C-alpha positions as CSV (number, residue, x, y, z in Angstrom):
1,M,-0.4,48.8,43.0
2,R,-0.6,45.1,43.5
3,M,-2.9,42.9,41.8
4,P,-5.6,41.7,44.1
5,W,-5.0,38.0,44.8
6,A,-8.5,37.0,43.5
7,A,-8.0,39.0,40.3
8,L,-4.3,37.3,39.8
9,A,-6.3,33.9,40.3
10,L,-8.5,35.0,37.7
11,V,-5.9,36.0,35.1
12,F,-4.2,32.4,35.8
13,L,-7.4,30.4,35.7
14,W,-7.9,32.1,32.0
15,C,-4.7,31.7,30.8
16,S,-4.7,27.7,31.5
17,R,-8.1,27.3,30.2
18,S,-7.4,29.3,27.0
19,N,-3.8,27.0,26.9
20,A,-6.1,23.9,27.3
21,Q,-8.8,25.1,24.8
22,T,-5.9,25.2,22.1
23,P,-5.7,22.1,19.7
24,F,-2.5,20.5,19.9
25,Y,-2.2,20.6,16.0
26,Q,-3.1,23.8,15.6
27,G,-0.1,25.7,13.8
28,K,1.5,22.6,13.3
29,T,2.5,20.8,10.0
30,I,1.8,16.9,9.7
31,T,4.5,15.1,7.4
32,I,3.2,11.9,5.6
33,V,6.0,9.8,4.2
34,V,5.2,8.6,0.9
35,G,7.3,5.0,0.1
36,T,7.5,5.8,-3.5
37,K,8.1,8.7,-6.4
38,A,5.4,11.3,-6.9
39,G,3.3,10.3,-9.7
40,D,2.8,7.0,-8.3
41,V,-1.0,5.8,-7.2
42,Y,0.7,5.1,-3.6
43,D,1.4,8.9,-3.9
44,L,-1.8,10.1,-5.2
45,Y,-4.0,8.9,-2.8
46,P,-2.4,10.4,-0.2
47,R,-1.9,13.8,-2.1
48,M,-5.8,13.6,-2.6
49,L,-6.5,12.7,0.8
50,A,-3.9,15.7,2.7
51,P,-6.2,18.6,2.3
52,Y,-9.2,16.6,3.9
53,L,-7.4,15.9,6.8
54,T,-6.5,19.5,7.1
55,K,-10.2,20.1,7.0
56,Y,-11.3,17.6,9.6
57,I,-8.5,17.9,12.5
58,A,-8.9,20.6,14.9
59,G,-6.5,23.3,14.5
60,N,-6.0,22.8,10.7
61,P,-2.6,21.6,10.5
62,N,-0.7,22.0,7.4
63,V,0.1,18.1,5.8
64,I,2.8,18.1,3.5
65,I,4.1,14.8,1.8
66,Q,7.5,13.9,1.4
67,N,8.4,11.3,-1.1
68,V,11.1,8.7,0.2
69,A,11.4,6.1,-2.9
70,G,13.4,2.9,-2.8
71,A,13.2,-1.2,-1.7
72,A,9.4,-1.4,-1.8
73,S,8.6,1.3,0.8
74,L,10.7,-0.3,3.6
75,I,13.0,2.5,3.6
76,A,10.1,5.3,4.2
77,A,8.4,2.5,6.6
78,N,11.6,2.2,8.9
79,Q,11.8,5.7,8.9
80,V,8.3,6.6,10.3
81,Y,8.6,3.6,12.7
82,S,12.0,3.9,13.8
83,V,13.4,7.4,13.6
84,S,10.2,9.8,13.5
85,K,9.2,11.5,17.0
86,P,6.4,9.5,18.1
87,D,4.3,13.1,18.1
88,G,1.7,12.6,15.9
89,L,3.0,14.8,13.4
90,T,4.5,11.9,11.0
91,L,2.4,9.5,9.3
92,G,3.1,6.6,6.3
93,A,1.9,5.9,3.4
94,I,3.4,2.6,2.6
95,Y,3.2,-0.8,0.7
96,P,0.8,-3.3,1.6
97,A,3.0,-6.3,1.5
98,L,6.0,-5.0,3.8
99,Y,4.6,-7.5,6.8
100,F,6.7,-10.4,4.2
101,E,9.7,-9.0,5.3
102,Q,9.2,-9.5,8.9
103,L,7.8,-12.8,8.7
104,V,11.0,-13.8,6.9
105,K,13.2,-12.0,9.3
106,R,15.3,-9.7,6.9
107,P,17.6,-7.9,9.2
108,E,16.9,-4.6,7.2
109,V,13.3,-4.6,8.9
110,K,13.4,-2.0,11.8
111,F,9.5,-2.0,12.3
112,D,7.1,-4.6,13.9
113,W,4.0,-4.7,11.7
114,T,1.8,-5.6,14.7
115,K,2.7,-2.4,16.5
116,F,2.3,0.0,13.7
117,N,-0.7,2.8,14.8
118,W,-2.8,1.9,11.8
119,I,-4.8,4.9,10.9
120,G,-6.8,3.7,7.8
121,S,-6.5,2.5,4.1
122,T,-8.2,4.3,1.3
123,V,-8.6,1.2,-0.9
124,T,-8.3,-2.6,-1.3
125,S,-6.1,-3.7,-4.1
126,N,-6.8,-6.5,-5.8
127,Q,-4.1,-7.2,-8.1
128,L,-3.2,-8.5,-12.1
129,M,-0.4,-9.1,-14.0
130,Y,0.1,-7.3,-17.8
131,M,2.1,-8.3,-20.7
132,R,3.2,-6.7,-23.8
133,A,0.6,-7.9,-26.4
134,D,3.9,-8.3,-29.1
135,T,5.4,-11.1,-26.8
136,P,4.4,-14.5,-27.4
137,Y,3.0,-15.4,-24.1
138,K,-0.5,-14.7,-24.7
139,S,-2.1,-16.5,-21.7
140,I,-0.8,-18.0,-18.5
141,E,-0.8,-21.3,-20.2
142,D,1.7,-20.0,-22.8
143,I,4.2,-19.0,-20.0
144,H,3.1,-22.5,-18.3
145,R,4.8,-23.9,-21.6
146,A,7.5,-21.6,-22.5
147,S,11.2,-22.8,-22.8
148,T,12.3,-18.9,-22.0
149,P,10.2,-17.0,-19.1
150,P,9.5,-13.8,-19.8
151,K,11.2,-11.0,-17.7
152,C,8.8,-8.8,-15.4
153,G,10.1,-5.5,-13.6
154,A,9.5,-4.9,-9.5
155,T,11.0,-2.7,-7.0
156,G,11.8,-5.3,-4.2
157,V,10.8,-8.3,-3.0
158,T,7.5,-7.1,-1.1
159,S,6.4,-5.2,-4.3
160,T,3.6,-6.8,-6.2
161,G,5.6,-7.4,-8.9
162,Y,8.0,-9.6,-7.6
163,Y,5.9,-11.9,-5.2
164,L,2.8,-12.3,-7.5
165,P,4.6,-13.9,-10.2
166,K,6.5,-16.1,-7.5
167,L,3.6,-17.2,-6.0
168,L,2.4,-18.0,-9.3
169,D,5.4,-20.0,-10.0
170,E,4.7,-22.1,-6.6
171,A,1.3,-22.9,-7.1
172,I,0.9,-23.8,-10.7
173,G,4.6,-24.3,-12.1
174,T,5.0,-21.3,-14.1
175,K,8.5,-19.8,-14.7
176,F,9.1,-15.5,-14.4
177,D,12.6,-14.0,-14.8
178,I,12.1,-11.4,-12.2
179,V,14.3,-7.8,-12.8
180,S,14.4,-6.3,-9.2
181,G,15.8,-2.9,-8.1
182,Y,13.8,-0.4,-10.1
183,Q,13.0,2.5,-7.8
184,A,9.3,3.0,-8.6
185,G,6.7,1.8,-10.8
186,Q,7.1,4.5,-13.5
187,D,10.7,3.0,-14.1
188,I,9.1,-0.6,-14.6
189,D,6.7,0.8,-17.3
190,L,9.4,2.6,-18.8
191,A,11.4,-0.3,-19.3
192,V,8.3,-2.2,-20.8
193,E,8.0,0.4,-23.3
194,R,11.6,-0.2,-24.2
195,G,11.5,-3.6,-24.5
196,E,13.6,-4.3,-21.8
197,I,11.2,-6.5,-20.1
198,Q,7.9,-7.5,-21.1
199,C,5.4,-7.6,-17.9
200,R,4.6,-6.6,-14.2
201,A,2.5,-7.3,-11.5
202,F,0.8,-4.0,-9.7
203,T,-2.6,-3.1,-8.9
204,I,-5.7,-2.6,-10.8
205,T,-6.9,0.2,-9.4
206,A,-3.4,1.7,-10.6
207,Y,-3.7,0.2,-14.4
208,F,-7.4,1.9,-14.5
209,A,-6.6,5.0,-13.1
210,R,-3.9,6.8,-14.9
211,E,-1.2,6.9,-18.1
212,P,0.5,5.6,-19.7
213,F,-2.0,2.6,-19.2
214,I,-4.9,4.7,-20.5
215,S,-3.0,5.0,-23.7
216,W,-1.8,1.0,-24.0
217,R,-5.4,-0.1,-23.5
218,K,-6.6,2.0,-26.5
219,K,-3.5,1.0,-28.6
220,N,-3.4,-2.5,-27.3
221,F,0.0,-2.2,-26.2
222,V,-0.6,-5.1,-23.5
223,R,-2.9,-7.4,-22.4
224,V,-4.3,-8.6,-18.8
225,L,-3.2,-12.4,-18.0
226,F,-4.3,-12.8,-14.7
227,Q,-5.9,-11.3,-11.6
228,T,-6.1,-11.4,-7.6
229,G,-9.8,-11.2,-6.0
230,T,-12.4,-14.2,-5.2
231,K,-13.8,-12.8,-8.1
232,R,-13.4,-11.4,-11.8
233,D,-13.0,-7.5,-11.5
234,G,-16.2,-6.1,-14.0
235,R,-13.6,-4.5,-16.2
236,L,-11.5,-8.0,-16.4
237,K,-14.3,-10.4,-17.3
238,E,-12.2,-12.3,-19.7
239,V,-9.4,-12.6,-17.0
240,P,-8.7,-15.6,-14.8
241,T,-8.6,-15.1,-11.3
242,I,-5.3,-16.5,-9.6
243,Y,-7.8,-18.9,-7.6
244,E,-9.4,-20.0,-10.9
245,L,-5.7,-20.8,-12.0
246,M,-5.4,-23.0,-9.0
247,D,-8.0,-25.1,-9.7
248,K,-7.4,-25.9,-12.8
249,Y,-3.7,-26.6,-12.0
250,K,-4.8,-28.7,-8.8
251,T,-2.8,-26.5,-6.6
252,S,-2.2,-28.6,-3.0
253,E,-3.3,-27.2,0.0
254,N,-0.5,-26.1,1.7
255,I,0.3,-23.5,-1.6
256,R,-3.2,-22.4,-1.0
257,R,-2.3,-21.4,2.8
258,L,0.6,-19.9,1.5
259,A,-1.2,-17.6,-1.0
260,K,-3.9,-16.4,1.7
261,V,-1.2,-14.8,3.4
262,V,0.3,-13.5,0.5
263,L,-2.8,-12.3,-1.0
264,A,-3.9,-10.6,2.7
265,S,-1.7,-7.8,1.3
266,G,-4.4,-6.6,-0.9
267,D,-6.7,-6.2,2.0
268,F,-4.1,-3.8,3.1
269,G,-4.6,-1.8,0.3
270,R,-3.2,1.4,0.6
271,P,-2.6,1.6,4.1
272,I,-1.7,4.9,6.5
273,V,0.2,4.5,9.3
274,A,1.7,6.1,12.6
275,P,4.8,5.2,14.4
276,P,4.1,3.2,18.3
277,G,4.0,5.4,20.9
278,V,1.8,8.4,19.5
279,P,-0.2,9.4,22.7
280,A,-3.8,8.0,22.2
281,D,-5.9,10.9,21.9
282,R,-3.4,12.1,19.0
283,I,-4.0,8.5,17.3
284,K,-8.0,9.2,17.7
285,I,-7.3,12.3,16.1
286,L,-5.9,11.2,13.3
287,R,-8.6,8.1,12.8
288,D,-11.2,10.2,12.9
289,A,-10.2,12.6,10.5
290,F,-9.6,9.8,8.2
291,D,-12.6,8.3,8.2
292,K,-14.4,11.4,7.9
293,S,-12.1,12.3,5.2
294,V,-12.7,9.2,2.9
295,N,-16.5,9.6,3.5
296,D,-16.1,13.5,2.5
297,P,-18.7,13.4,-0.4
298,T,-16.5,16.4,-2.0
299,L,-13.5,14.0,-1.8
300,L,-15.3,10.8,-3.3
301,A,-16.3,13.5,-6.0
302,E,-12.8,14.1,-6.6
303,A,-11.3,10.3,-6.9
304,E,-14.1,9.3,-9.2
305,K,-13.1,12.2,-11.7
306,R,-9.4,11.1,-11.1
307,Q,-10.5,7.3,-11.9
308,L,-9.1,6.5,-8.1
309,E,-11.2,3.8,-6.9
310,M,-12.2,4.1,-3.1
311,D,-12.9,1.3,-0.7
312,P,-12.1,2.3,2.5
313,E,-10.8,0.1,5.5
314,S,-10.7,0.9,8.8
315,S,-8.2,1.3,11.3
316,A,-9.2,-1.2,13.7
317,E,-9.9,-3.7,10.5
318,L,-6.0,-3.5,9.8
319,E,-5.0,-3.9,13.1
320,S,-7.3,-7.1,13.0
321,L,-5.6,-8.1,9.9
322,A,-1.9,-7.4,10.9
323,K,-1.8,-9.9,13.7
324,E,-3.5,-12.5,11.6
325,V,-0.7,-12.7,9.0
326,M,1.9,-12.5,11.8
327,V,1.0,-15.7,13.5
328,A,1.5,-17.7,9.9
329,S,2.5,-21.2,10.4
330,P,6.1,-22.0,10.0
331,D,5.2,-23.9,6.7
332,V,3.9,-20.8,5.4
333,V,7.1,-18.7,6.5
334,E,9.7,-21.5,5.4
335,R,7.6,-21.2,1.5
336,M,7.3,-17.4,1.8
337,K,11.8,-17.5,2.1
338,K,11.7,-19.6,-1.0
339,I,9.2,-17.0,-2.9
340,L,11.4,-14.1,-1.4
341,G,14.4,-16.2,-2.6
342,M,15.9,-17.1,0.9
């Protein structure tokens, strides 16, 4: 017996509505490509965030972490931007200073900083430099006067460990010897413990969030020599800021403009990005889920327990900042090339 046309139409209508009501992310997996090793603070934030994204995305997709360490997360950024499908199922957790690489036109760069889909950042990241306490370098002034420069470790030229000491060299005339090419921050810290190098520049958040720094502070194994930020961090009240040092050493205005572009990386913090071309409705879903996640009381309590600061920035703030830094003047770009050894 044939089904009446009216009944058949109702079946088709029911099926189409059923399909329309099925969330895109239902039954799917989102991969966050993290540009460092597991256990690094850049890795801890997305791992903490993942279950909350699941909670706030309709369809409750699985969210997993894929660690792609190397080249200060340049490899991960290139992978997310140029290799992954623009379907909203791949995100990147990348270093905030990768725009340096694009500004100086490094051929390895396969992304356009302004064309990433910015999802949000969990925290702004002012930085510091620690130095082994048993070295002759008790202050920045000691480094300024030293005939033998201290050795600091870095993962790559867009890691804080590289560009921050180089910026200080340019701004106040210090001399640091940068040993680059470590795969991740933990490798640098191990090298410091072994005495291969003496110092590292990285984020204040990481310094107060995890080992070995908690134990190091108790043992007075290291001291902090300077910090970024326009004012001193409450936990580092005796440590001068880079702006105080530039005032003391009467840094020129053109170098201060360079510092402004370089230190904007701290405002990018720990960004989460998606590749260009992802449908706008999926980007909105991801951004809304991020915003809800970073304001979830349970996540905030978990972050406090883990000693992970939370100071989130929205996608709109990051998008605006990305456009701002990418119009740096030719003079600033040339000085940046000098810092990066080009």
